[in-house]
BALOBA-1460 file (C-alpha; in Angstrom, 3 decimals):
// residues 193
<rec num="1" residu="x" x="0.019" y="0.052" z="0.516"/>
<rec num="2" residu="x" x="0.925" y="3.331" z="-1.032"/>
<rec num="3" residu="x" x="1.556" y="5.936" z="1.842"/>
<rec num="4" residu="x" x="-0.780" y="8.852" z="2.255"/>
<rec num="5" residu="x" x="-3.519" y="7.424" z="0.165"/>
<rec num="6" residu="x" x="-6.628" y="9.225" z="0.979"/>
<rec num="7" residu="x" x="-8.989" y="6.899" z="-0.314"/>
<rec num="8" residu="x" x="-9.115" y="2.807" z="0.667"/>
<rec num="9" residu="x" x="-10.703" y="-0.377" z="-0.909"/>
<rec num="10" residu="x" x="-12.202" y="-2.578" z="1.157"/>
<rec num="11" residu="x" x="-9.488" y="-5.302" z="1.307"/>
<rec num="12" residu="x" x="-7.057" y="-2.372" z="2.406"/>
<rec num="13" residu="x" x="-9.412" y="-1.605" z="5.257"/>
<rec num="14" residu="x" x="-9.321" y="-5.534" z="5.932"/>
<rec num="15" residu="x" x="-5.626" y="-5.132" z="6.548"/>
<rec num="16" residu="x" x="-5.991" y="-2.221" z="8.323"/>
<rec num="17" residu="x" x="-8.312" y="-3.601" z="10.654"/>
<rec num="18" residu="x" x="-7.383" y="-7.004" z="10.522"/>
<rec num="19" residu="x" x="-10.779" y="-8.172" z="9.868"/>
<rec num="20" residu="x" x="-12.157" y="-10.462" z="6.929"/>
<rec num="21" residu="x" x="-13.612" y="-8.067" z="3.631"/>
<rec num="22" residu="x" x="-16.713" y="-9.017" z="4.109"/>
<rec num="23" residu="x" x="-17.008" y="-7.822" z="7.687"/>
<rec num="24" residu="x" x="-15.935" y="-4.349" z="6.066"/>
<rec num="25" residu="x" x="-18.653" y="-4.753" z="3.302"/>
<rec num="26" residu="x" x="-20.927" y="-5.489" z="6.299"/>
<rec num="27" residu="x" x="-20.028" y="-2.246" z="8.046"/>
<rec num="28" residu="x" x="-20.320" y="-0.062" z="4.742"/>
<rec num="29" residu="x" x="-23.998" y="-1.127" z="4.202"/>
<rec num="30" residu="x" x="-25.221" y="-1.359" z="7.355"/>
<rec num="31" residu="x" x="-24.121" y="2.097" z="7.641"/>
<rec num="32" residu="x" x="-21.536" y="2.256" z="10.075"/>
<rec num="33" residu="x" x="-18.664" y="2.757" z="8.023"/>
<rec num="34" residu="x" x="-18.883" y="5.815" z="5.514"/>
<rec num="35" residu="x" x="-17.840" y="6.085" z="2.177"/>
<rec num="36" residu="x" x="-18.831" y="5.582" z="-1.668"/>
<rec num="37" residu="x" x="-19.211" y="2.913" z="-4.647"/>
<rec num="38" residu="x" x="-17.531" y="3.353" z="-7.743"/>
<rec num="39" residu="x" x="-20.330" y="4.358" z="-10.279"/>
<rec num="40" residu="x" x="-21.242" y="1.719" z="-12.435"/>
<rec num="41" residu="x" x="-19.703" y="-0.907" z="-9.973"/>
<rec num="42" residu="x" x="-20.096" y="-2.868" z="-7.058"/>
<rec num="43" residu="x" x="-16.490" y="-1.845" z="-5.652"/>
<rec num="44" residu="x" x="-16.859" y="0.651" z="-2.074"/>
<rec num="45" residu="x" x="-14.159" y="3.101" z="-1.337"/>
<rec num="46" residu="x" x="-13.418" y="4.185" z="2.130"/>
<rec num="47" residu="x" x="-11.821" y="7.536" z="3.052"/>
<rec num="48" residu="x" x="-9.450" y="7.351" z="5.412"/>
<rec num="49" residu="x" x="-10.823" y="10.240" z="7.443"/>
<rec num="50" residu="x" x="-13.743" y="8.111" z="7.732"/>
<rec num="51" residu="x" x="-11.880" y="4.865" z="8.734"/>
<rec num="52" residu="x" x="-10.201" y="6.659" z="10.984"/>
<rec num="53" residu="x" x="-13.228" y="7.817" z="12.753"/>
<rec num="54" residu="x" x="-14.798" y="4.674" z="12.335"/>
<rec num="55" residu="x" x="-11.896" y="3.259" z="14.521"/>
<rec num="56" residu="x" x="-11.640" y="5.840" z="16.968"/>
<rec num="57" residu="x" x="-15.740" y="4.984" z="17.528"/>
<rec num="58" residu="x" x="-15.496" y="1.695" z="17.818"/>
<rec num="59" residu="x" x="-12.413" y="1.631" z="20.162"/>
<rec num="60" residu="x" x="-9.789" y="0.092" z="17.520"/>
<rec num="61" residu="x" x="-5.934" y="0.644" z="17.748"/>
<rec num="62" residu="x" x="-4.936" y="2.761" z="14.894"/>
<rec num="63" residu="x" x="-1.655" y="0.971" z="15.164"/>
<rec num="64" residu="x" x="-2.307" y="-0.026" z="11.435"/>
<rec num="65" residu="x" x="-3.213" y="3.107" z="10.237"/>
<rec num="66" residu="x" x="0.149" y="5.107" z="12.125"/>
<rec num="67" residu="x" x="2.206" y="3.375" z="9.419"/>
<rec num="68" residu="x" x="-0.044" y="3.658" z="6.112"/>
<rec num="69" residu="x" x="-1.127" y="7.268" z="5.954"/>
<rec num="70" residu="x" x="-1.288" y="10.991" z="7.948"/>
<rec num="71" residu="x" x="-3.624" y="13.910" z="8.046"/>
<rec num="72" residu="x" x="-1.243" y="16.371" z="6.076"/>
<rec num="73" residu="x" x="-1.335" y="20.005" z="7.825"/>
<rec num="74" residu="x" x="-0.338" y="23.252" z="6.390"/>
<rec num="75" residu="x" x="-0.045" y="25.819" z="8.792"/>
<rec num="76" residu="x" x="0.053" y="29.369" z="7.673"/>
<rec num="77" residu="x" x="0.766" y="32.184" z="9.347"/>
<rec num="78" residu="x" x="3.101" y="35.453" z="9.013"/>
<rec num="79" residu="x" x="4.122" y="35.349" z="13.196"/>
<rec num="80" residu="x" x="6.690" y="32.704" z="13.431"/>
<rec num="81" residu="x" x="6.262" y="31.635" z="17.166"/>
<rec num="82" residu="x" x="2.841" y="30.446" z="16.622"/>
<rec num="83" residu="x" x="4.030" y="28.630" z="12.917"/>
<rec num="84" residu="x" x="6.812" y="27.329" z="15.321"/>
<rec num="85" residu="x" x="4.373" y="26.284" z="17.851"/>
<rec num="86" residu="x" x="2.258" y="24.676" z="16.282"/>
<rec num="87" residu="x" x="4.694" y="22.755" z="13.786"/>
<rec num="88" residu="x" x="6.540" y="21.544" z="16.929"/>
<rec num="89" residu="x" x="3.372" y="20.369" z="18.911"/>
<rec num="90" residu="x" x="1.276" y="18.904" z="15.610"/>
<rec num="91" residu="x" x="4.964" y="17.197" z="14.736"/>
<rec num="92" residu="x" x="4.857" y="15.044" z="18.017"/>
<rec num="93" residu="x" x="1.571" y="13.511" z="17.037"/>
<rec num="94" residu="x" x="2.784" y="10.247" z="14.562"/>
<rec num="95" residu="x" x="-0.599" y="10.829" z="12.733"/>
<rec num="96" residu="x" x="0.354" y="14.348" z="11.147"/>
<rec num="97" residu="x" x="2.731" y="15.364" z="8.806"/>
<rec num="98" residu="x" x="3.123" y="18.792" z="8.961"/>
<rec num="99" residu="x" x="4.006" y="21.570" z="6.352"/>
<rec num="100" residu="x" x="4.469" y="25.685" z="7.045"/>
<rec num="101" residu="x" x="3.829" y="28.783" z="4.869"/>
<rec num="102" residu="x" x="4.730" y="32.280" z="6.578"/>
<rec num="103" residu="x" x="2.751" y="34.559" z="3.340"/>
<rec num="104" residu="x" x="-0.359" y="33.917" z="1.389"/>
<rec num="105" residu="x" x="1.752" y="33.343" z="-1.578"/>
<rec num="106" residu="x" x="4.088" y="31.005" z="-0.108"/>
<rec num="107" residu="x" x="1.195" y="29.411" z="1.187"/>
<rec num="108" residu="x" x="-0.649" y="28.845" z="-2.486"/>
<rec num="109" residu="x" x="2.856" y="27.655" z="-3.811"/>
<rec num="110" residu="x" x="2.884" y="25.151" z="-0.713"/>
<rec num="111" residu="x" x="-0.712" y="24.038" z="-0.980"/>
<rec num="112" residu="x" x="-0.345" y="23.101" z="-4.838"/>
<rec num="113" residu="x" x="2.607" y="21.108" z="-3.857"/>
<rec num="114" residu="x" x="1.533" y="19.326" z="-0.666"/>
<rec num="115" residu="x" x="-2.072" y="18.822" z="-1.193"/>
<rec num="116" residu="x" x="-2.966" y="19.416" z="2.271"/>
<rec num="117" residu="x" x="-5.988" y="17.570" z="4.339"/>
<rec num="118" residu="x" x="-5.994" y="20.777" z="6.322"/>
<rec num="119" residu="x" x="-4.939" y="24.256" z="6.032"/>
<rec num="120" residu="x" x="-4.575" y="26.532" z="9.399"/>
<rec num="121" residu="x" x="-4.843" y="29.824" z="7.907"/>
<rec num="122" residu="x" x="-4.394" y="33.082" z="9.859"/>
<rec num="123" residu="x" x="-6.993" y="35.451" z="8.338"/>
<rec num="124" residu="x" x="-4.784" y="38.418" z="8.690"/>
<rec num="125" residu="x" x="-1.879" y="37.602" z="6.997"/>
<rec num="126" residu="x" x="0.468" y="40.504" z="6.139"/>
<rec num="127" residu="x" x="0.861" y="39.741" z="2.485"/>
<rec num="128" residu="x" x="-2.869" y="39.014" z="1.327"/>
<rec num="129" residu="x" x="-6.186" y="38.739" z="3.264"/>
<rec num="130" residu="x" x="-6.395" y="34.786" z="4.504"/>
<rec num="131" residu="x" x="-10.480" y="35.095" z="2.932"/>
<rec num="132" residu="x" x="-8.530" y="35.645" z="-0.637"/>
<rec num="133" residu="x" x="-6.115" y="32.819" z="-0.052"/>
<rec num="134" residu="x" x="-9.527" y="30.969" z="1.538"/>
<rec num="135" residu="x" x="-11.355" y="31.850" z="-2.185"/>
<rec num="136" residu="x" x="-8.424" y="30.514" z="-4.386"/>
<rec num="137" residu="x" x="-7.979" y="27.473" z="-2.397"/>
<rec num="138" residu="x" x="-11.635" y="27.154" z="-3.379"/>
<rec num="139" residu="x" x="-11.656" y="28.031" z="-6.780"/>
<rec num="140" residu="x" x="-8.393" y="25.676" z="-7.649"/>
<rec num="141" residu="x" x="-10.017" y="21.777" z="-8.441"/>
<rec num="142" residu="x" x="-6.682" y="20.029" z="-7.117"/>
<rec num="143" residu="x" x="-8.024" y="21.464" z="-3.724"/>
<rec num="144" residu="x" x="-11.486" y="20.954" z="-3.433"/>
<rec num="145" residu="x" x="-11.195" y="18.205" z="-0.677"/>
<rec num="146" residu="x" x="-8.664" y="20.617" z="1.067"/>
<rec num="147" residu="x" x="-10.457" y="21.740" z="4.813"/>
<rec num="148" residu="x" x="-9.331" y="25.723" z="5.256"/>
<rec num="149" residu="x" x="-9.450" y="26.778" z="9.312"/>
<rec num="150" residu="x" x="-9.372" y="30.293" z="10.019"/>
<rec num="151" residu="x" x="-6.741" y="31.296" z="12.789"/>
<rec num="152" residu="x" x="-7.203" y="35.126" z="14.262"/>
<rec num="153" residu="x" x="-7.010" y="36.429" z="17.865"/>
<rec num="154" residu="x" x="-9.713" y="39.292" z="16.845"/>
<rec num="155" residu="x" x="-12.198" y="36.592" z="16.336"/>
<rec num="156" residu="x" x="-16.058" y="36.923" z="18.344"/>
<rec num="157" residu="x" x="-18.082" y="33.765" z="17.874"/>
<rec num="158" residu="x" x="-20.218" y="35.353" z="15.362"/>
<rec num="159" residu="x" x="-17.477" y="36.327" z="12.978"/>
<rec num="160" residu="x" x="-16.298" y="32.912" z="13.031"/>
<rec num="161" residu="x" x="-20.195" y="31.489" z="11.831"/>
<rec num="162" residu="x" x="-19.647" y="34.444" z="9.182"/>
<rec num="163" residu="x" x="-16.278" y="32.730" z="8.290"/>
<rec num="164" residu="x" x="-17.542" y="29.525" z="7.765"/>
<rec num="165" residu="x" x="-20.407" y="30.871" z="5.424"/>
<rec num="166" residu="x" x="-17.851" y="32.536" z="3.266"/>
<rec num="167" residu="x" x="-16.461" y="28.997" z="2.731"/>
<rec num="168" residu="x" x="-13.852" y="27.999" z="5.660"/>
<rec num="169" residu="x" x="-14.321" y="24.857" z="7.185"/>
<rec num="170" residu="x" x="-13.705" y="25.986" z="11.192"/>
<rec num="171" residu="x" x="-11.940" y="28.724" z="13.228"/>
<rec num="172" residu="x" x="-9.517" y="28.948" z="15.817"/>
<rec num="173" residu="x" x="-9.719" y="32.040" z="18.119"/>
<rec num="174" residu="x" x="-5.747" y="32.335" z="19.439"/>
<rec num="175" residu="x" x="-4.666" y="31.742" z="22.011"/>
<rec num="176" residu="x" x="-5.476" y="28.245" z="21.421"/>
<rec num="177" residu="x" x="-4.947" y="25.135" z="23.222"/>
<rec num="178" residu="x" x="-2.937" y="22.167" z="21.410"/>
<rec num="179" residu="x" x="-6.306" y="19.932" z="22.370"/>
<rec num="180" residu="x" x="-8.671" y="23.143" z="20.340"/>
<rec num="181" residu="x" x="-6.094" y="22.272" z="17.729"/>
<rec num="182" residu="x" x="-6.288" y="18.833" z="17.495"/>
<rec num="183" residu="x" x="-10.040" y="18.660" z="17.719"/>
<rec num="184" residu="x" x="-10.652" y="21.219" z="14.951"/>
<rec num="185" residu="x" x="-8.263" y="19.394" z="12.243"/>
<rec num="186" residu="x" x="-9.988" y="16.033" z="13.372"/>
<rec num="187" residu="x" x="-13.914" y="17.463" z="13.068"/>
<rec num="188" residu="x" x="-12.799" y="18.922" z="9.595"/>
<rec num="189" residu="x" x="-11.118" y="15.659" z="8.405"/>
<rec num="190" residu="x" x="-14.519" y="14.223" z="9.599"/>
<rec num="191" residu="x" x="-16.706" y="14.873" z="7.039"/>
<rec num="192" residu="x" x="-19.317" y="12.103" z="6.287"/>
<rec num="193" residu="x" x="-18.981" y="11.305" z="2.514"/>
Protein backbone atom coordinates (compact mmCIF):
# COMPACT_ATOMS: atom_id res chain seq x y z
CA UNK A 1 0.00 0.00 0.00
CA UNK A 2 1.23 3.48 -0.80
CA UNK A 3 1.59 6.00 1.98
CA UNK A 4 -0.66 9.02 2.18
CA UNK A 5 -3.56 7.64 0.14
CA UNK A 6 -6.81 9.48 0.79
CA UNK A 7 -9.20 6.66 -0.20
CA UNK A 8 -8.97 2.92 0.51
CA UNK A 9 -10.45 -0.25 -0.95
CA UNK A 10 -12.38 -2.64 1.29
CA UNK A 11 -9.43 -5.04 1.08
CA UNK A 12 -7.03 -2.38 2.37
CA UNK A 13 -9.43 -1.50 5.19
CA UNK A 14 -9.70 -5.21 6.07
CA UNK A 15 -5.89 -5.50 6.34
CA UNK A 16 -5.65 -2.39 8.52
CA UNK A 17 -8.47 -3.54 10.83
CA UNK A 18 -7.34 -7.20 10.76
CA UNK A 19 -10.77 -8.47 9.69
CA UNK A 20 -12.18 -10.25 6.66
CA UNK A 21 -13.11 -8.09 3.64
CA UNK A 22 -16.73 -9.28 4.03
CA UNK A 23 -16.79 -7.68 7.50
CA UNK A 24 -15.80 -4.33 6.00
CA UNK A 25 -18.55 -4.72 3.38
CA UNK A 26 -21.09 -5.31 6.17
CA UNK A 27 -19.90 -2.21 8.06
CA UNK A 28 -20.25 -0.18 4.85
CA UNK A 29 -23.66 -1.57 3.84
CA UNK A 30 -25.09 -1.03 7.35
CA UNK A 31 -23.95 2.62 7.35
CA UNK A 32 -21.48 2.21 10.21
CA UNK A 33 -18.51 2.95 7.92
CA UNK A 34 -19.05 5.79 5.44
CA UNK A 35 -17.72 5.88 1.91
CA UNK A 36 -19.01 5.60 -1.64
CA UNK A 37 -19.47 3.11 -4.46
CA UNK A 38 -17.59 3.34 -7.73
CA UNK A 39 -20.21 4.27 -10.39
CA UNK A 40 -21.19 1.31 -12.53
CA UNK A 41 -19.56 -1.16 -10.13
CA UNK A 42 -20.14 -2.86 -6.80
CA UNK A 43 -16.70 -1.72 -5.57
CA UNK A 44 -16.64 0.44 -2.47
CA UNK A 45 -14.15 3.12 -1.45
CA UNK A 46 -13.56 4.35 2.09
CA UNK A 47 -11.98 7.78 2.74
CA UNK A 48 -9.13 7.48 5.25
CA UNK A 49 -10.73 10.16 7.45
CA UNK A 50 -13.89 8.04 7.72
CA UNK A 51 -11.93 4.91 8.58
CA UNK A 52 -10.04 6.75 11.33
CA UNK A 53 -13.30 8.13 12.71
CA UNK A 54 -14.88 4.63 12.64
CA UNK A 55 -11.86 3.08 14.37
CA UNK A 56 -11.88 5.72 17.11
CA UNK A 57 -15.64 5.35 17.68
CA UNK A 58 -15.22 1.59 18.06
CA UNK A 59 -12.09 1.78 20.24
CA UNK A 60 -10.03 -0.03 17.62
CA UNK A 61 -6.24 0.42 17.79
CA UNK A 62 -4.91 2.83 15.19
CA UNK A 63 -1.59 0.97 14.93
CA UNK A 64 -2.23 -0.13 11.34
CA UNK A 65 -3.11 3.44 10.34
CA UNK A 66 0.00 5.03 11.83
CA UNK A 67 2.24 3.17 9.40
CA UNK A 68 -0.09 3.82 6.53
CA UNK A 69 -1.19 7.43 6.34
CA UNK A 70 -0.92 10.81 7.99
CA UNK A 71 -3.15 13.87 7.88
CA UNK A 72 -1.29 16.52 5.89
CA UNK A 73 -1.57 19.89 7.67
CA UNK A 74 -0.37 23.21 6.24
CA UNK A 75 0.12 25.97 8.84
CA UNK A 76 -0.03 29.48 7.37
CA UNK A 77 0.77 32.41 9.66
CA UNK A 78 3.08 35.41 9.39
CA UNK A 79 3.87 35.15 13.12
CA UNK A 80 6.84 32.78 13.18
CA UNK A 81 6.28 31.99 16.89
CA UNK A 82 2.80 30.61 16.11
CA UNK A 83 4.09 28.61 13.13
CA UNK A 84 6.98 27.17 15.18
CA UNK A 85 4.74 26.29 18.14
CA UNK A 86 2.10 24.57 15.98
CA UNK A 87 4.71 22.77 13.87
CA UNK A 88 6.49 21.45 16.97
CA UNK A 89 3.33 20.42 18.81
CA UNK A 90 1.59 18.81 15.81
CA UNK A 91 4.90 17.22 14.77
CA UNK A 92 4.87 15.26 18.04
CA UNK A 93 1.68 13.48 16.89
CA UNK A 94 2.54 10.56 14.61
CA UNK A 95 -0.71 11.00 12.66
CA UNK A 96 0.23 14.45 11.23
CA UNK A 97 2.52 15.41 8.37
CA UNK A 98 3.12 19.12 9.04
CA UNK A 99 4.12 21.80 6.51
CA UNK A 100 4.39 25.58 6.99
CA UNK A 101 4.17 28.89 5.16
CA UNK A 102 4.62 32.49 6.35
CA UNK A 103 2.92 34.33 3.47
CA UNK A 104 -0.16 33.92 1.32
CA UNK A 105 2.02 33.43 -1.75
CA UNK A 106 4.04 30.70 -0.05
CA UNK A 107 0.78 29.12 1.16
CA UNK A 108 -0.45 28.85 -2.43
CA UNK A 109 2.77 27.21 -3.61
CA UNK A 110 2.86 24.78 -0.69
CA UNK A 111 -0.83 23.91 -1.05
CA UNK A 112 -0.28 22.99 -4.71
CA UNK A 113 2.75 20.87 -3.84
CA UNK A 114 1.57 19.18 -0.61
CA UNK A 115 -2.19 18.92 -1.31
CA UNK A 116 -2.96 19.23 2.42
CA UNK A 117 -6.00 17.72 4.06
CA UNK A 118 -6.25 20.76 6.37
CA UNK A 119 -4.90 24.31 6.18
CA UNK A 120 -4.68 26.31 9.43
CA UNK A 121 -4.81 29.82 7.96
CA UNK A 122 -4.27 33.13 9.74
CA UNK A 123 -6.84 35.45 8.18
CA UNK A 124 -4.70 38.54 8.84
CA UNK A 125 -1.57 37.76 6.82
CA UNK A 126 0.79 40.63 6.02
CA UNK A 127 0.80 40.16 2.24
CA UNK A 128 -2.78 39.08 1.52
CA UNK A 129 -6.15 38.69 3.20
CA UNK A 130 -6.72 35.12 4.42
CA UNK A 131 -10.24 35.25 2.98
CA UNK A 132 -8.70 35.67 -0.48
CA UNK A 133 -6.43 32.67 0.12
CA UNK A 134 -9.47 30.59 1.12
CA UNK A 135 -11.33 31.69 -2.04
CA UNK A 136 -8.33 30.74 -4.21
CA UNK A 137 -8.19 27.30 -2.59
CA UNK A 138 -11.93 26.78 -3.15
CA UNK A 139 -11.51 27.67 -6.85
CA UNK A 140 -8.64 25.19 -7.36
CA UNK A 141 -10.03 21.82 -8.55
CA UNK A 142 -6.98 19.99 -7.16
CA UNK A 143 -7.73 21.30 -3.64
CA UNK A 144 -11.49 20.71 -3.48
CA UNK A 145 -11.14 18.24 -0.59
CA UNK A 146 -8.84 20.53 1.42
CA UNK A 147 -10.41 21.87 4.62
CA UNK A 148 -9.52 25.46 5.56
CA UNK A 149 -9.59 26.55 9.21
CA UNK A 150 -9.37 30.28 9.97
CA UNK A 151 -7.14 31.50 12.81
CA UNK A 152 -7.16 34.95 14.40
CA UNK A 153 -6.70 36.62 17.73
CA UNK A 154 -9.56 39.01 16.93
CA UNK A 155 -12.46 36.64 16.28
CA UNK A 156 -15.82 36.68 17.99
CA UNK A 157 -18.10 33.65 17.76
CA UNK A 158 -20.34 35.56 15.30
CA UNK A 159 -17.35 36.50 13.12
CA UNK A 160 -16.20 32.88 13.15
CA UNK A 161 -19.64 31.71 12.03
CA UNK A 162 -19.53 34.37 9.29
CA UNK A 163 -16.19 32.98 8.07
CA UNK A 164 -17.75 29.53 7.84
CA UNK A 165 -20.50 30.98 5.65
CA UNK A 166 -17.71 32.41 3.45
CA UNK A 167 -16.21 28.96 2.83
CA UNK A 168 -14.02 28.19 5.85
CA UNK A 169 -14.50 24.77 7.47
CA UNK A 170 -13.77 25.91 11.02
CA UNK A 171 -12.08 28.60 13.07
CA UNK A 172 -9.69 28.98 16.00
CA UNK A 173 -9.43 32.06 18.19
CA UNK A 174 -5.89 32.80 19.42
CA UNK A 175 -4.70 31.94 21.96
CA UNK A 176 -5.84 28.35 21.67
CA UNK A 177 -4.95 25.11 23.40
CA UNK A 178 -3.34 22.19 21.64
CA UNK A 179 -6.47 20.17 22.37
CA UNK A 180 -8.57 22.78 20.52
CA UNK A 181 -6.23 22.63 17.52
CA UNK A 182 -6.29 18.82 17.30
CA UNK A 183 -10.08 18.70 17.77
CA UNK A 184 -10.59 21.33 15.07
CA UNK A 185 -8.36 19.39 12.63
CA UNK A 186 -10.15 16.13 13.40
CA UNK A 187 -13.58 17.77 13.01
CA UNK A 188 -12.54 19.28 9.67
CA UNK A 189 -11.34 16.00 8.16
CA UNK A 190 -14.23 13.93 9.54
CA UNK A 191 -16.75 15.03 6.91
CA UNK A 192 -19.37 12.40 6.12
CA UNK A 193 -19.13 11.34 2.46
